[in-house]
C-alpha positions as CSV (number, residue, x, y, z in Angstrom):
1,M,112.4,109.1,128.2
2,N,113.0,105.4,127.5
3,P,113.3,103.6,130.9
4,S,115.1,100.2,131.0
5,V,114.4,98.1,134.1
6,Q,116.8,95.4,135.3
7,D,115.6,95.2,138.9
8,N,112.4,96.1,140.8
9,N,113.0,99.8,141.0
10,F,109.9,100.9,139.1
11,S,109.3,103.7,141.6
12,S,112.2,105.6,140.2
13,L,110.7,105.7,136.7
14,S,108.7,108.7,135.6
15,L,105.8,108.8,133.1
16,A,107.1,107.4,129.8
17,D,105.9,106.1,126.5
18,T,108.5,103.3,126.2
19,L,109.3,100.5,128.7
20,K,112.0,97.9,128.4
21,I,112.5,95.1,130.9
22,N,115.8,93.3,130.4
23,A,115.7,90.5,133.0
24,P,113.4,88.3,135.1
25,L,111.7,90.1,138.0
26,E,111.3,88.3,141.3
27,K,108.7,90.8,142.6
28,K,105.9,92.1,140.4
29,N,104.0,94.4,142.8
30,N,106.0,97.5,141.7
31,L,105.5,96.7,138.1
32,Y,101.8,96.3,138.6
33,K,101.6,99.8,140.2
34,Y,103.7,101.2,137.4
35,L,101.4,99.8,134.8
36,Q,98.4,101.2,136.5
37,K,99.8,104.6,136.1
38,N,101.3,104.3,132.7
39,K,99.0,101.9,130.7
40,D,97.4,104.8,128.9
41,T,100.6,106.4,127.7
42,L,102.9,103.4,126.7
43,T,103.5,103.2,123.0
44,E,106.4,100.7,123.0
45,L,107.0,97.7,125.2
46,S,110.1,95.4,125.2
47,L,110.4,92.3,127.3
48,D,113.7,90.4,127.3
49,N,114.3,87.1,129.1
50,C,111.0,87.3,130.9
51,K,109.0,84.4,132.3
52,E,105.5,83.6,131.2
53,D,103.9,84.8,134.4
54,L,105.4,88.3,134.0
55,V,104.1,88.4,130.4
56,H,100.6,87.5,131.6
57,L,100.7,90.4,134.1
58,F,100.3,92.7,131.1
59,G,97.1,90.9,130.3
60,Q,95.4,92.6,133.3
61,F,95.5,96.0,131.6
62,E,94.6,97.4,128.2
63,F,97.2,99.6,126.5
64,P,95.3,101.7,124.0
65,L,98.3,103.5,122.5
66,L,100.7,100.6,122.3
67,T,101.9,100.1,118.8
68,K,105.2,98.2,119.2
69,F,105.8,95.0,121.2
70,E,109.0,93.0,121.4
71,L,109.3,89.7,123.3
72,S,112.8,88.2,123.3
73,E,113.9,84.9,124.9
74,F,110.4,84.1,126.2
75,V,110.6,81.6,129.1
76,A,107.5,79.4,129.3
77,I,106.8,77.9,132.7
78,E,105.0,74.9,131.2
79,D,108.0,74.1,129.0
80,A,110.3,74.3,132.0
81,K,108.2,71.8,133.9
82,G,108.1,69.5,130.9
83,S,104.3,69.4,130.7
84,K,102.6,68.2,127.5
85,K,101.0,70.6,125.1
86,S,97.4,70.1,124.1
87,K,96.2,70.6,120.5
88,S,93.1,72.1,119.0
89,K,91.7,72.7,115.5
90,Q,92.2,76.2,114.3
91,L,91.8,77.3,110.7
92,Y,94.2,74.7,109.3
93,G,95.2,71.4,110.9
94,E,96.3,71.0,114.5
95,I,97.8,74.0,116.3
96,D,99.6,73.7,119.7
97,E,97.9,75.4,122.6
98,S,101.2,76.3,124.1
99,P,102.0,79.3,126.4
100,M,102.5,81.3,123.2
101,T,98.8,81.3,122.6
102,K,98.3,83.1,126.0
103,I,100.5,86.1,125.1
104,P,98.0,89.0,125.8
105,L,97.9,90.5,122.3
106,D,94.2,91.2,122.8
107,R,95.3,93.9,125.3
108,F,97.2,95.8,122.6
109,P,94.4,96.8,120.1
110,G,96.5,99.2,118.2
111,L,99.5,97.0,117.7
112,V,101.4,97.7,114.5
113,E,104.8,96.1,115.0
114,L,105.3,92.7,116.7
115,K,108.6,90.9,117.4
116,I,108.9,87.5,119.1
117,V,112.5,86.7,118.6
118,N,115.3,84.6,120.1
119,S,112.4,82.2,121.2
120,P,113.0,78.7,120.0
121,N,109.9,77.5,121.9
122,I,107.5,79.7,119.9
123,T,104.8,77.5,118.2
124,N,102.3,77.8,115.4
125,G,99.7,78.7,118.0
126,I,100.8,82.3,118.1
127,F,99.6,82.8,114.5
128,G,96.0,82.1,115.5
129,V,96.3,84.8,118.2
130,I,97.8,87.2,115.7
131,A,95.0,86.6,113.2
132,K,92.4,87.1,115.8
133,H,93.7,90.1,117.7
134,C,96.1,92.1,115.5
135,P,94.1,93.7,112.7
136,L,96.5,96.7,112.3
137,L,99.7,94.6,112.2
138,T,102.0,95.6,109.4
139,W,105.4,94.4,110.8
140,L,105.9,90.8,112.1
141,E,109.2,89.3,113.2
142,F,109.6,85.9,114.8
143,G,111.9,82.9,115.3
144,G,114.7,81.2,117.2
145,K,118.4,81.8,117.9
146,P,121.6,81.2,115.9
147,E,122.6,78.7,118.5
148,E,119.2,77.2,119.2
149,Y,116.9,76.8,116.3
150,N,113.1,76.9,116.2
151,C,111.8,73.5,115.2
152,N,108.1,74.2,115.8
153,I,107.0,76.8,113.3
154,S,106.0,75.3,110.0
155,L,103.9,75.6,106.9
156,D,100.8,75.1,109.0
157,G,101.6,78.2,111.0
158,I,102.0,80.2,107.8
159,R,98.7,79.0,106.7
160,V,97.1,80.3,109.9
161,L,98.9,83.6,109.3
162,E,97.1,84.1,106.0
163,G,94.0,84.6,108.2
164,C,95.5,88.0,108.8
165,V,94.6,88.8,105.2
166,L,91.6,86.6,104.4
167,G,90.0,86.0,107.8
168,C,88.0,88.0,110.3
169,V,89.9,89.2,113.3
170,F,87.0,88.4,115.6
171,C,86.0,84.9,114.5
172,C,88.9,83.8,112.2
173,R,86.3,83.0,109.5
174,R,87.3,83.2,105.9
175,S,83.7,83.2,104.7
176,P,82.5,86.4,102.9
177,S,79.2,86.0,104.9
178,C,81.0,87.0,108.1
179,C,79.2,90.1,109.4
180,H,81.9,91.7,111.6
181,G,83.5,93.6,108.7
182,A,86.6,94.5,110.7
183,P,89.3,96.3,108.7
184,I,92.5,94.3,108.4
185,E,95.8,96.0,107.5
186,P,98.1,93.9,105.3
187,I,101.5,92.8,106.5
188,E,104.3,94.9,104.9
189,T,107.4,93.6,106.7
190,L,108.0,89.9,107.6
191,K,111.2,88.7,109.2
192,I,111.9,85.0,110.0
193,H,114.8,83.9,112.1
194,Y,116.3,80.4,112.3
195,C,113.2,78.4,111.8
196,V,114.2,74.9,110.6
197,K,110.8,74.0,109.0
198,I,110.3,77.3,107.0
199,G,111.5,76.8,103.4
200,E,110.3,76.9,99.8
201,K,106.6,76.1,100.3
202,S,106.2,78.6,103.1
203,I,107.9,81.4,101.1
204,E,105.7,80.6,98.1
205,L,102.5,80.8,100.3
206,I,103.7,84.1,101.8
207,N,104.1,85.6,98.3
208,E,100.7,84.3,97.3
209,R,98.9,85.8,100.3
210,F,100.8,89.0,101.0
211,C,101.8,89.9,97.4
212,D,99.8,93.1,97.4
213,S,101.4,94.6,100.5
214,L,104.8,92.9,101.1
215,K,107.6,95.5,101.1
216,S,110.3,93.8,103.1
217,F,111.0,90.1,103.6
218,S,113.9,88.5,105.5
219,I,114.8,84.9,106.3
220,Y,117.8,84.2,108.5
221,R,118.8,80.6,107.9
222,N,120.6,78.0,109.9
223,Y,123.1,75.5,108.6
224,L,121.4,72.2,109.6
225,E,121.4,69.7,106.8
226,F,117.8,68.7,107.5
227,S,116.4,72.2,107.3
228,A,113.8,73.1,104.8
229,K,115.6,74.5,101.7
230,I,115.6,78.0,100.1
231,T,115.7,77.5,96.3
232,D,115.7,79.5,93.2
233,K,112.0,78.4,92.7
234,C,110.8,80.1,95.8
235,L,112.8,83.3,94.9
236,K,110.9,83.4,91.7
237,A,107.7,83.6,93.8
238,F,108.6,87.2,94.7
239,E,107.6,88.2,91.2
240,K,104.0,88.5,92.6
241,S,105.2,90.9,95.3
242,T,105.7,94.0,93.1
243,K,106.1,96.4,96.1
244,L,109.1,94.5,97.5
245,E,111.9,96.8,98.3
246,T,114.0,94.8,100.8
247,L,115.0,91.2,100.5
248,E,117.3,89.4,103.0
249,V,118.3,85.8,102.5
250,V,121.0,85.1,105.0
251,Y,123.0,81.9,104.8
252,C,121.4,80.2,101.9
253,R,124.0,77.6,100.8
254,N,122.0,76.7,97.7
255,F,122.6,80.1,96.1
256,D,123.5,79.8,92.4
257,W,123.0,81.4,89.0
258,D,119.3,80.6,88.9
259,C,118.9,82.5,92.2
260,V,120.7,85.6,90.8
261,S,118.6,85.4,87.6
262,N,115.3,85.1,89.4
263,I,116.1,88.0,91.7
264,A,117.0,90.2,88.7
265,T,113.9,89.1,86.8
266,C,111.3,89.1,89.6
267,C,112.4,91.9,92.0
268,K,112.4,95.0,89.8
269,N,111.8,97.5,92.6
270,L,114.4,96.1,95.0
271,K,116.4,98.8,96.9
272,V,118.1,96.6,99.5
273,L,119.5,93.0,99.0
274,N,121.2,91.1,101.7
275,L,122.9,87.8,100.8
276,Q,125.2,87.6,103.8
277,D,126.9,84.2,104.1
278,C,125.5,83.0,100.8
279,P,128.1,81.6,98.3
280,I,128.6,84.4,95.7
281,Q,130.2,82.5,92.8
282,E,128.1,83.7,89.8
283,S,128.1,86.8,87.7
284,F,125.9,89.6,89.2
285,E,125.7,91.5,86.0
286,P,121.9,90.7,85.7
287,L,121.2,93.0,88.7
288,A,122.5,96.0,86.7
289,E,119.5,96.0,84.5
290,G,117.1,93.8,86.4
291,C,117.3,95.8,89.7
292,P,118.0,99.3,88.6
293,Y,116.9,100.9,91.9
294,L,119.1,98.8,94.1
295,E,121.0,101.0,96.5
296,E,122.5,98.5,99.0
297,L,123.9,95.1,98.5
298,N,125.4,92.9,101.3
299,M,127.7,90.0,100.3
300,S,129.5,90.0,103.6
301,G,130.5,87.0,105.7
302,D,131.5,83.5,104.6
303,S,130.4,84.3,101.0
304,W,133.5,83.3,99.0
305,V,133.0,86.0,96.5
306,K,134.4,85.1,93.1
307,E,135.9,87.5,90.5
308,E,133.1,87.1,88.0
309,A,130.5,88.1,90.6
310,L,132.4,91.3,91.5
311,V,133.2,92.2,87.9
312,G,129.6,91.8,86.9
313,L,128.3,93.8,89.8
314,C,130.6,96.7,88.9
315,K,128.3,97.5,86.0
316,H,125.5,98.6,88.3
317,K,125.1,102.4,88.0
318,N,123.0,103.2,91.2
319,L,124.5,101.1,94.0
320,K,125.4,103.3,96.9
321,I,126.3,100.9,99.7
322,Y,128.2,97.7,99.2
323,H,129.3,95.0,101.7
324,L,132.1,92.9,100.3
325,G,132.7,89.5,101.9
326,H,135.7,87.2,101.8
327,F,137.1,87.2,98.2
328,E,137.8,83.7,96.8
329,H,138.3,82.2,100.3
330,G,136.3,81.2,103.3
331,D,136.2,83.1,106.6
332,V,137.9,80.2,108.5
333,D,140.9,80.3,106.2
334,C,141.2,84.1,106.0
335,L,143.9,84.7,108.6
336,D,146.1,82.1,107.0
337,I,146.0,83.6,103.5
338,D,148.5,86.1,102.2
339,E,147.5,87.0,98.6
340,P,148.1,90.8,98.2
341,E,147.6,90.5,94.4
342,K,143.9,89.7,95.0
343,G,143.5,92.7,97.3
344,K,145.2,94.9,94.8
345,F,142.9,93.6,92.0
346,I,139.8,94.4,94.0
347,G,141.2,97.8,94.9
348,T,142.0,98.7,91.3
349,L,138.6,97.5,90.1
350,L,136.7,99.5,92.6
351,S,138.9,102.6,92.4
352,C,137.8,103.1,88.8
353,E,135.0,105.7,88.8
354,D,133.3,103.9,86.0
355,N,132.7,100.9,88.2
356,L,129.9,101.4,90.7
357,P,129.9,105.2,89.9
358,N,127.5,106.1,92.7
359,L,129.2,104.1,95.4
360,Q,129.3,106.0,98.7
361,V,130.1,103.5,101.4
362,L,132.2,100.3,101.1
363,H,132.1,97.8,104.0
364,L,135.0,95.4,104.2
365,E,135.7,92.3,106.3
366,K,138.5,92.2,108.8
367,C,140.3,90.2,106.2
368,C,143.9,89.7,105.0
369,L,143.0,91.6,101.7
370,S,141.3,94.6,103.2
371,M,144.3,96.8,103.7
372,Y,145.3,96.4,100.0
373,I,141.8,97.2,98.9
374,E,141.5,100.2,101.2
375,D,144.9,101.7,100.1
376,R,144.0,101.6,96.4
377,I,140.5,103.1,96.8
378,K,141.4,105.9,99.1
379,N,143.9,107.3,96.6
380,K,141.6,107.2,93.7
381,R,138.1,107.8,95.2
382,P,138.5,109.7,98.5
383,D,134.8,110.5,98.6
384,V,134.0,106.8,99.2
385,E,133.7,106.0,102.9
386,I,135.4,102.7,103.8
387,A,134.3,100.8,106.9
388,V,136.3,97.8,108.0
389,S,134.6,95.3,110.3
390,D,136.2,95.0,113.7
391,V,135.1,91.4,114.1
392,F,137.5,88.6,113.4
393,P,136.4,85.8,111.1
394,T,134.4,83.0,112.8
395,K,133.2,79.7,111.6
396,I,129.7,80.9,110.8
397,S,128.7,84.6,110.6
398,K,125.3,84.8,112.4
399,D,124.3,88.5,112.5
400,L,123.5,91.2,110.0
401,D,125.8,94.2,109.8
């Protein structure tokens, strides 16, 4: 049973291993009693739009079996009151002692998966807590919202995060003379959402420190001009991460031929590549040989896919799932365009069984060209499942399919 609580009716919940709280709670007595009974059985905890004092309530108990913790839209009382944050020295430089440093991760000794998302107020301070109290962590996801970016997390925070690999979970020391000898599991999955200051240097450091373990990396961008940039240089850094199987770079407007080339050269074991809302205007033929194990490719959204990109991609022999974005037009112009010949061209190209011969699923936008594409492919390749998005084009596509 997976109870989800939107009021104070905890008494109606039976013993469970998963708890989800989806709104602020005015009274916490019932929750306290519930946790007293269930603290030894909970394995997953999800708190959405909860205030800081509610999160701190969980610090009064230890949850020995909890492996997954998700905190979304964290509301900090201090931030609401406008109080100033103090700073302290911690591993590297100055780290804010914000409410984020008080999240009771020390009460979840077996934590494997941590998500702190939709939280633009998260600061670098959380990484010191992670490095100290989460020795088993293999999945980390954090960041702001599409409509409210995180402007706090920076390269300094990523430097603290490397303590998860090189430091001691008890004293945060990087010295080999440390006597605690605590085992530290390497991070395998790292997802970063809408963090303005995370760019090239941070990604290079991540590949330097997590190269032996990283299997999945995602960065969801924003479209502010002053954001730290994602470049072909930092994509080349993934050459060190030989176990990488999933790469998601969402809304990187600097995407060009060098980016395609570096992915093909440096990500040999890639199985999933998500380039949603990136401009797809170069040939993708290098992926056919450079990424032979690639099974899913996402070019959806405001990607302005050009003919040479699609023609080159068709040479890939193993691709099974393909998300096609708007073809040679942007999403804001889509509903005003009537170019059936382009739709028929794509349909004819993909209906040939020699092109993408292992294709199983084709995702299309709710686009003016989709009906022409769908008609051609259905007649020639009935085994290919076609899924058309039910979302009308918007100015900026913000979410993954």
